[in-house]
C-alpha positions in Angstrom: 37.5 8.6 -7.5 38.6 5.5 -9.3 37.1 3.8 -12.2 35.7 0.9 -10.1 33.9 3.4 -7.8 32.3 4.9 -10.8 31.4 1.6 -12.2 29.5 0.5 -9.0 27.9 3.9 -8.6 26.5 3.8 -12.2 25.2 0.3 -11.6 23.6 1.1 -8.3 21.9 4.3 -9.1 21.0 3.1 -12.8 19.3 -0.1 -11.3 17.6 2.0 -8.5 16.1 4.7 -10.8 15.2 2.3 -13.6 13.5 -0.2 -11.3 11.8 2.7 -9.4 10.6 4.1 -12.7 9.2 0.7 -13.9 7.2 0.1 -10.6 5.9 3.7 -10.9 4.6 3.0 -14.4 2.9 0.0 -13.1 1.3 1.8 -10.2 0.0 4.6 -12.3 -1.5 2.3 -14.9 -3.3 0.5 -12.1 -4.3 3.7 -10.4 -5.8 5.1 -13.6 -7.8 1.9 -14.2 -9.1 2.1 -10.7 -10.0 5.8 -10.7 -11.1 6.3 -14.3 -14.8 6.0 -13.3 -14.4 8.7 -10.6 -12.6 11.1 -13.0 -15.6 10.8 -15.5 -18.2 11.0 -12.8 -16.8 14.2 -11.5 -15.7 15.6 -14.8 -12.1 16.1 -14.0 -10.1 18.0 -16.7 -7.4 16.2 -18.3 -4.9 18.9 -17.5 -5.8 18.6 -13.7 -5.6 14.8 -13.7 -2.0 14.9 -15.2 -0.5 18.0 -13.6 -2.5 18.3 -10.4 -2.9 14.7 -9.4 -0.5 12.4 -11.1 2.6 14.8 -11.3 2.3 15.0 -7.4 1.2 11.4 -7.1 4.5 10.1 -8.6 6.9 11.8 -6.0 4.9 10.7 -3.0 4.9 7.0 -4.1 8.5 7.3 -5.4 9.5 8.1 -1.8 7.3 5.5 -0.2 9.2 2.8 -2.3 12.6 4.4 -2.0 14.0 2.3 0.9 12.6 -1.0 -0.6 14.1 -0.5 -4.1 17.3 0.7 -2.7 17.5 -2.8 -1.1 16.3 -4.6 -4.2 18.7 -2.7 -6.5 21.8 -3.4 -4.3 20.9 -7.1 -4.3 20.1 -7.3 -7.9 23.3 -5.8 -9.3 25.7 -7.0 -6.7 24.3 -10.6 -7.0 25.0 -10.4 -10.8 28.6 -9.2 -10.1 29.1 -12.1 -7.8 27.6 -14.6 -10.1 30.0 -13.2 -12.8 32.9 -13.5 -10.4 33.6 -9.7 -10.5 33.6 -9.5 -6.8 36.1 -12.2 -6.4 38.4 -10.5 -9.0 38.0 -7.2 -7.2 38.9 -8.6 -3.7 41.8 -10.6 -5.1 43.5 -7.4 -6.3 44.1 -6.5 -2.7 40.9 -4.1 -2.3 39.6 -4.7 1.1 35.9 -5.4 1.6 35.6 -1.9 3.5 36.9 -0.2 0.5 34.7 -2.2 -1.7 31.7 -0.8 0.1 32.7 3.0 -0.2 30.8 3.4 -3.6 27.8 1.7 -2.2 27.8 4.3 0.6 28.4 7.2 -1.8 25.3 6.0 -3.7 23.4 5.5 -0.6 24.2 9.0 0.6 22.9 10.5 -2.8 19.6 8.6 -2.4 19.2 9.4 1.4 19.7 13.2 0.7 17.3 13.1 -2.1 14.7 11.1 0.0 15.2 13.5 3.0 14.7 16.6 0.8 11.6 15.1 -0.9 10.1 14.2 2.5 10.9 17.3 4.2 10.1 20.0 1.7 9.0 18.8 -1.8 6.2 16.2 -1.2 4.3 18.1 1.4 3.8 20.8 -1.0 2.9 18.4 -3.8 0.5 16.7 -1.4 -1.5 19.9 -0.9 -2.3 20.1 -4.7 -3.1 16.2 -4.9 -5.4 16.2 -1.8 -7.2 19.4 -3.1 -7.7 17.5 -6.4 -9.1 14.5 -4.6 -11.6 16.8 -2.7 -12.8 18.3 -6.0 -12.8 15.4 -8.4 -12.9 12.3 -6.4 -15.5 12.9 -3.8 -13.0 12.7 -0.9 -14.5 15.4 1.5 -13.8 15.1 5.0 -16.6 14.7 7.5 -15.7 15.6 11.0 -17.4 13.2 13.4 -15.5 14.2 16.5 -17.8 14.8 19.5 -17.2 16.9 22.8 -14.2 18.8 21.3 -11.8 20.3 23.9 -8.9 22.4 22.7 -6.5 24.8 24.7 -6.1 27.7 22.4 -3.6 29.7 24.4 -2.2 29.3 27.8 -5.1 29.2 30.4 -7.7 29.6 27.5 -9.8 26.6 26.7 -12.7 26.0 24.3 -15.4 23.4 24.1 -17.9 22.4 21.4 -20.4 19.5 21.5 -19.7 18.9 17.7 -18.6 20.8 14.5 -20.2 20.9 11.1 -17.6 21.1 8.3 -20.2 21.9 5.7 -21.4 25.0 7.3 -18.3 25.8 9.6 -20.5 25.8 12.7 -19.7 24.6 16.3 -22.6 23.9 18.6 -22.7 24.4 22.5 -19.7 26.4 22.3 -17.9 27.6 25.6 -14.7 29.7 26.3 -13.0 29.5 29.5 -10.2 31.7 30.7 -8.0 30.8 33.6 -5.3 32.5 35.6 -3.4 29.6 37.2 -6.0 27.4 38.6 -8.7 30.0 39.0 -11.6 30.6 36.6 -11.8 34.3 35.8 -14.4 34.2 32.9 -16.6 31.8 31.1 -18.5 32.5 28.0 -21.1 30.1 26.6 -23.3 30.2 23.5 -25.6 28.0 21.4 -23.3 28.1 18.4 -20.2 29.7 16.9 -19.8 30.2 13.1 -16.9 31.3 10.9 -17.6 34.5 8.8 -15.5 34.1 5.7 -15.8 37.8 4.6 -14.8 39.2 7.9 -12.3 36.5 8.8 -13.7 36.2 12.3 -15.7 33.9 14.4 -19.3 34.9 15.3 -20.7 33.8 18.6 -24.4 33.7 18.7 -26.7 33.9 21.9 -23.8 34.3 24.2 -23.6 34.6 27.9 -20.5 35.8 29.7 -19.7 35.3 33.5 -16.7 37.3 34.7 -15.4 36.5 38.3 -13.6 39.4 40.0 -13.0 38.3 43.5 -16.3 37.8 45.4 -18.2 39.6 42.5 -19.6 38.1 39.4 -20.5 40.1 36.4 -23.1 38.5 34.0 -23.7 39.9 30.5 -25.6 38.5 27.5 -25.9 39.3 23.9 -27.2 38.1 20.6 -24.2 38.2 18.4 -20.4 38.8 19.1 -17.6 39.1 16.5 -14.3 37.9 17.8 -10.9 36.7 16.9 -9.9 33.5 18.5 -6.7 31.5 18.3 -8.0 28.6 16.1 -9.1 28.3 12.5 -11.9 26.3 10.7 -9.2 24.2 8.8 -8.3 22.5 12.1 -11.7 20.9 12.1 -12.3 20.5 8.5 -9.2 18.7 7.5 -8.5 15.1 8.2 -5.6 14.8 10.6 -4.0 12.0 8.6 -4.1 14.4 5.6 -2.7 17.4 7.4 0.4 15.7 8.4 1.1 14.7 4.7 0.9 18.5 3.7 3.4 20.0 6.3 7.1 20.6 5.5 9.5 19.7 8.3 9.6 23.3 9.7 5.9 23.5 9.6 5.4 20.2 11.1 7.7 21.3 14.1 5.5 24.3 14.6 2.3 22.3 14.2 3.6 19.9 16.9 4.2 22.7 19.4 0.8 24.3 18.7 -1.1 21.0 19.2 1.0 20.1 22.4 0.0 23.6 23.8 -3.7 22.9 22.9 -3.6 19.4 24.7 -4.5 17.7 21.3 -4.7 13.8 21.5 -3.2 13.3 18.0 0.2 14.9 18.7 1.9 11.5 18.6 0.9 10.9 15.0 2.6 14.0 13.9 5.7 13.3 16.0 5.8 9.9 14.3 5.7 11.6 10.8 8.4 14.0 11.9 10.8 11.2 13.1 10.1 9.1 9.7 11.6 11.9 7.8 15.0 11.3 9.5 14.7 7.4 10.1 13.7 6.7 6.4 16.8 8.5 5.2 19.0 6.7 7.5 17.4 3.4 6.7 18.8 3.7 3.1 22.4 3.2 4.6 21.4 0.2 6.7 19.6 -1.7 3.8 22.4 -0.8 1.5 25.0 -2.5 3.8 22.8 -5.5 4.3 22.2 -5.9 0.7 25.7 -5.5 -0.3 26.9 -8.0 2.4 24.3 -10.6 1.6 24.6 -10.7 -2.2 28.4 -10.3 -2.6 28.8 -14.0 -1.9 28.5 -16.4 -4.8 26.2 -19.0 -3.8 24.4 -22.0 -5.4 20.9 -20.5 -5.6 22.3 -17.5 -7.5 20.5 -14.3 -7.9 17.1 -15.8 -7.2 18.0 -16.9 -3.7 19.5 -13.4 -3.2 16.5 -11.7 -4.3 14.1 -13.9 -2.3 16.1 -13.3 0.8 16.2 -9.6 0.1 12.5 -9.3 -0.4 11.9 -11.1 2.9 14.2 -8.8 4.9 12.8 -5.6 3.2 9.2 -6.6 3.8 10.0 -7.6 7.4 11.5 -4.0 7.8 8.2 -2.4 6.5 6.0 -4.8 8.6 8.0 -4.1 11.9 7.9 -0.3 11.2 4.0 -0.6 10.9 3.8 -2.7 14.0 6.1 -0.2 16.2 4.1 2.8 15.0 0.9 1.3 16.0 2.1 0.7 19.5 3.2 4.4 19.7 -0.2 5.6 18.3 -2.5 3.2 20.3 -0.2 2.4 23.2 2.2 4.1 25.4 5.5 3.5 23.4 7.7 6.7 22.9 7.1 7.9 19.3 10.9 8.5 18.7 11.7 4.9 19.8 8.9 3.4 17.8 10.2 4.9 14.6 13.8 4.2 15.2 13.3 0.7 16.7 13.3 -1.0 13.2 16.5 0.8 12.4 18.1 -0.3 15.6 17.2 -3.8 15.0 18.3 -3.8 11.3 21.6 -2.1 12.3 22.3 -5.3 14.5 21.4 -7.6 11.5 23.7 -5.4 9.3 26.5 -5.8 11.7 25.9 -9.5 11.8 26.0 -9.9 7.9 28.9 -7.7 7.6 30.9 -10.0 9.9 29.9 -13.0 7.7 30.5 -11.2 4.4 33.5 -12.4 2.1 36.5 -10.4 3.2 
């Protein structure tokens, strides 16, 4: 690796981590001022505030801002190099523009790998501690308002509840249907079902069971029945938007398959979260190329114009990502396409600005 490569890599990564650390300090200060009243009200210990909340809050927001500050960092230091005529001097020595981009791509690879590792494995575990802190000390307990709950808990096995109380872990108007093919073979109904924490089982109260065996029907009743069923209280007591933040990539794949089997309506949200892990890492390369090509030309507006254009493009990317994921969540757009559509569009923009960059 040549000295020029190391020079650009140091500038790239140095600017990226410095600017990211700066914005995180600002975010933490504003967050503390906003939540201080809650911390005092719920008597949150200082150790829990620092280690359970903010030490897990920082990686989460660092990854959120990663793509944006990759772009801004590239534009900032490359524009300064162009303004100081360093890029003209580099290209005039016979180094091609493609070779000039190599250290940019090396730096982007480091950031992309770090971003992927954080998103796929580190941040979900950190979010578990952070969200648990929010429940205990910030009054953010989830209230399940879902009505007429239908789930497929195993092939051919379906449950129904009119509603579910998170506070008491009780489901009302419970029914359990067992099908073989298209034929109903048994149906159990009860007034309520509740979770017994000590036994680790579901307790079905005031139940009635109909079993269909050919032309015969067997009808039995009982007051209480302990049973193991293939679902847990956490599936109703956790906010779905919070669950997806707490799953590592392998866990997310398993959860999607389980929800698809059960016919859940929110599978798309988890698929979007899964595809974002990959697309966010890939976006680092696209934004790096766009930033390097735009800011490598010395123009009359200097760094200010480059930064303005860079901010416009980066916020356009974020806005377009939000629009496309909304269409997937609330419409019929394929979740894979919705997540990768901004990358596809900005890849076209990257090719265009690359063609117009100084060679």
